[in-house]
Steps between C-alpha positions, in 0.01 A plus 500: 500500500768358271444532126393182329600414148211440260698510175544123510123456533402709196501204261261301717278802554483575127431137404225468760346834402510398132328172588226684686439785256582335165628839381858630513412864567243411767753263656762776523240732656408229750865444598550875537193532723617202708846648549349832608273320748789286627707812558214677676434197720856380545458523877250211481762263356605255770878493548621163383183447297485382140539820295403330174176357640418835663549687171307240299214527751496877449487452122216250544301724735534808278384293202195372689420852626519630144273224370239582761524874433500482117281217367489671161876455462446125469334552161802697376740232621292233327521696174878523536513122542302453179742722306776250580324252269551735202879476515690287248625175652877461525659255256701315766323198647595584858375857460170376364462255788589765756240731346238224523580428864492873581165541325353205691640635828346842441156347443497364856288686757698760698500297824637189329750695287628686806540185711675305223730793422615538860585131534612400150674816383604682817589177680319586821395215726127433523499655848678815379271530198193460723633776726568731204150434360335535839318166472515177699752239384225260391338768284832574330564129437150464355556796267829356380339160444217654299746709296712198415192295414370777274834520318507120457141508372589769245796291384299177477205674335717634222661159449159330487387744229800393296676832523872498544614750759833536333502630149771314316633710216515322164262215595157478341214449751 
């Protein structure tokens, strides 16, 4: 079998793993495990198939396997997400906004976060994202719709409470 080049896929694999795990170290471990599994099972890759989708599916499946095997790890990941709130917000408006969007994204349920990440960040088609996730196309579309609605609701809820999402330096509230 000819060698296939995965170096060009590392960015996608790392971003997707980070989206799933919400932790940089766990994401790197997940990518490592996926690459080991891909190497071990390289004979199952269909010649002419989509390498990126195949690798992302491996990342997804290892993540799901880990979640099923270690339910207690979810509590540790949740604590890590709460520590992010302790950090000092960046003074630049765009950095603050990006932090707010990231925080809202990370509060989404795993299924919605995963589906939205594959389509919005990795640029996969709905069909490819459904294949990577191992769910029917309609299920994936529903998850994306719910994720987008939840993000809109968070945005509108904050506006209705009179809170500005962007902190404008030098302006009194």
